[in-house]
C-alpha positions in Angstrom: 70.7 212.9 107.6 74.3 213.9 106.8 75.3 216.4 104.1 78.9 216.5 105.0 81.3 213.8 106.3 85.0 213.6 107.1 87.2 211.1 105.3 90.5 211.3 107.2 92.0 214.8 106.7 89.3 215.6 104.1 85.7 216.8 104.3 83.3 216.0 101.6 80.2 218.1 101.4 77.1 218.0 99.2 76.6 221.3 97.3 73.0 221.5 96.2 72.1 223.1 92.8 68.4 222.4 92.3 65.8 219.7 92.6 65.6 217.6 89.4 62.4 216.3 87.8 60.1 213.7 89.1 61.0 210.5 87.2 58.7 207.7 86.2 60.8 204.5 86.7 59.0 202.7 83.9 60.1 205.3 81.5 63.7 205.7 82.9 64.2 201.9 83.2 62.2 200.6 80.3 63.7 197.1 80.5 62.6 196.6 84.1 59.0 195.3 84.4 56.8 197.6 86.6 56.1 194.7 89.0 59.8 194.3 89.6 59.8 197.6 91.5 57.3 196.3 94.1 60.0 195.2 96.7 61.6 198.7 96.5 58.6 201.0 96.3 58.6 201.9 100.0 62.1 203.4 100.0 63.0 203.9 96.3 59.8 205.6 95.0 57.4 208.1 96.4 53.7 207.2 97.2 52.8 208.2 93.6 55.3 205.7 92.2 57.9 208.3 91.1 61.3 209.3 92.3 62.9 212.7 92.3 66.5 213.3 91.3 68.6 216.0 92.8 71.2 218.1 90.9 74.4 218.8 93.0 78.1 218.9 93.2 80.5 217.8 96.0 83.1 219.9 97.7 86.3 218.2 98.9 88.2 220.4 101.3 91.0 219.9 103.8 92.8 221.9 106.4 96.2 221.8 104.8 95.8 225.0 102.9 95.1 223.6 99.4 92.3 225.1 97.4 89.1 223.1 97.5 88.1 220.6 94.8 84.6 220.7 93.4 83.2 217.5 91.8 80.6 218.4 89.2 78.8 221.8 88.8 75.1 220.9 88.5 72.6 221.9 85.9 73.5 225.6 85.8 71.8 229.0 86.1 68.4 228.3 84.6 65.7 229.2 85.3 64.7 225.6 84.9 61.5 224.7 83.2 60.0 222.3 85.8 60.3 224.8 88.6 60.7 228.2 87.0 63.6 228.8 89.5 67.3 229.3 89.0 70.1 227.0 89.9 71.5 227.4 93.4 75.1 226.0 93.3 77.0 229.4 93.8 74.7 230.3 96.6 75.1 226.9 98.2 78.9 227.3 98.0 78.6 230.8 99.5 76.5 229.4 102.4 79.5 227.1 103.1 81.8 230.1 103.1 83.5 229.2 99.8 83.9 231.7 97.0 84.4 230.7 93.3 88.0 231.9 93.6 88.7 229.4 96.3 88.1 226.4 94.1 91.4 225.1 92.8 90.2 222.1 90.8 86.9 221.2 89.2 86.5 217.5 88.4 83.8 216.5 85.9 82.5 212.9 86.5 81.0 213.0 83.0 79.8 215.6 80.5 76.0 215.3 80.8 74.3 218.7 81.1 73.2 218.2 84.8 76.9 217.9 85.9 78.5 220.7 84.0 76.1 223.6 84.0 78.1 226.0 86.1 81.4 225.4 84.4 81.2 228.5 82.3 79.5 231.8 82.8 78.6 234.2 80.0 78.7 238.0 79.9 77.3 239.6 76.8 77.9 236.2 75.1 81.6 236.1 76.2 82.5 232.9 78.0 84.6 232.9 81.2 85.4 230.2 83.7 83.0 230.4 86.6 85.8 229.2 88.9 88.6 231.4 87.7 91.5 229.8 89.6 90.6 226.2 88.8 91.8 223.6 86.4 88.9 221.6 85.0 89.5 217.9 84.7 87.5 216.1 82.1 88.0 212.4 81.0 89.6 212.3 77.6 87.2 209.6 76.4 84.2 211.9 77.0 86.0 214.8 75.3 86.9 212.6 72.3 83.4 211.2 72.0 81.3 214.3 72.5 83.5 216.7 70.6 82.9 214.7 67.5 80.3 216.5 65.4 78.0 213.4 65.3 77.9 213.1 69.1 78.0 216.7 70.2 75.1 218.4 71.9 74.2 221.9 73.2 75.3 221.2 76.8 78.8 220.1 75.7 79.2 223.1 73.4 78.0 225.5 76.0 79.8 224.2 79.1 82.7 222.0 78.1 84.2 223.0 74.7 84.8 226.7 75.8 87.2 225.4 78.6 89.8 224.6 75.9 89.8 228.1 74.5 89.9 229.5 78.0 93.1 227.5 78.7 91.7 225.8 81.9 91.0 222.3 80.5 93.0 219.2 81.5 92.1 215.9 79.8 92.7 212.9 82.1 92.9 209.2 81.4 92.7 206.2 83.7 93.4 206.6 87.4 94.6 210.1 87.7 96.0 211.5 90.9 94.5 214.9 91.5 96.4 215.5 94.6 97.7 213.2 97.4 94.8 211.1 98.6 92.4 212.2 95.8 92.2 210.5 92.4 89.8 209.7 89.5 88.5 206.2 89.2 87.3 205.2 85.7 83.8 203.7 85.8 82.9 203.9 82.1 79.5 203.0 80.6 77.2 205.8 81.6 79.3 207.8 79.2 82.5 206.7 77.4 84.6 208.5 80.1 82.5 208.4 83.2 84.7 208.6 86.3 84.2 208.5 90.1 86.4 210.4 92.5 88.1 208.4 95.2 89.3 210.0 98.5 91.6 208.0 100.7 93.0 209.3 104.0 94.0 207.9 107.4 92.6 204.5 106.6 89.2 205.8 105.5 87.8 205.9 101.9 85.0 207.9 100.3 83.9 207.8 96.7 81.8 210.4 94.8 79.9 208.3 92.3 78.5 210.8 89.7 75.9 208.8 87.7 77.1 205.3 88.5 73.6 204.8 89.9 70.5 207.0 89.9 68.1 205.1 92.3 68.8 203.1 95.5 67.1 200.1 93.9 70.2 199.8 91.7 72.2 198.8 94.7 70.3 195.6 95.0 69.7 195.4 91.2 73.0 196.6 89.6 71.8 195.2 86.2 69.1 197.8 86.0 70.2 200.5 83.6 68.5 203.9 83.0 68.0 205.1 79.4 70.8 207.6 80.0 73.5 204.9 80.0 75.6 205.0 76.8 76.6 201.3 77.0 74.6 199.2 79.4 77.0 196.3 79.3 79.9 198.5 80.4 77.9 200.5 82.9 76.6 197.3 84.6 80.1 196.0 84.9 81.4 199.3 86.3 78.4 199.5 88.8 78.9 196.0 90.0 82.7 196.3 90.4 82.6 199.6 92.3 79.6 198.7 94.6 81.2 195.3 95.4 84.4 197.0 96.3 82.7 199.7 98.3 80.8 197.1 100.3 83.9 194.9 100.8 86.2 197.7 101.9 83.6 199.8 103.9 83.7 202.9 101.7 81.4 205.9 102.3 79.5 206.6 99.1 78.5 210.1 98.0 75.8 209.7 95.4 75.1 212.0 92.5 71.3 212.2 92.4 69.7 210.6 95.5 67.5 212.8 97.6 69.2 215.0 100.2 67.9 212.8 103.0 69.7 209.7 101.8 72.5 211.0 99.4 75.4 209.7 101.6 75.6 206.1 102.6 77.2 202.7 102.8 76.6 199.5 100.9 75.5 196.9 103.4 74.6 193.2 103.1 71.2 192.0 104.3 71.2 188.3 103.7 72.3 187.8 100.2 71.2 191.2 99.0 73.2 194.4 98.9 71.3 197.4 100.1 71.8 201.1 100.7 72.2 202.4 104.3 71.9 206.2 104.4 74.1 208.0 106.9 
């Protein structure tokens, strides 16, 4: 089991925030017949037929003196209803020897609540950036969509909109170079502006996938879409294109929600079927 891997001059490390809820695949993937899960039950579901998501971010660091990049900030402080316990992301960063002040850039893969929860902290109702020296990169398409009154929600208003008034928000479009070797990669569909983060260095490539997929069965079945996808036609195309490229070019994939024992892996081909190989 790996929780951190080097990609050339960079190190990408999972930063755990909290365990997510146990998910019933029939409810999360309602278009997928229950029997279709049978070939995947042994490794994609637990003995009770559920799967557990994990809430996390990813830390991208290098030895060149640049401040670290944090991709996504988890669900936030909590306490969370399903466990009664608080989120752990600041403590997880501290265990890695990283303070909030050492984060130079926060990249948001998309603006769902379980990826933005630690963006902003509140003191007596006054918002402040949790990572005070960071610029926060949000896809313009997500900002435009969710800032519209008819699409807004509590998580967006609590953890994304304040970034503008705090003067730390940068809206990005398309492939955006964050710094040399690190860039956003649009993979729309889960949300209007969903983006992965691509890391390229010394002939190696890693990709942080956000919510491109939620369960390892989607590696073999990229047409399977969870209820959370905003546009399933677009999300399917994005998932197929990125996973095909990751397999073809040998990328290391850092997943957004897979269990900690299999969250980092490669896309491998077994016969005619693509599969997940955890590292």
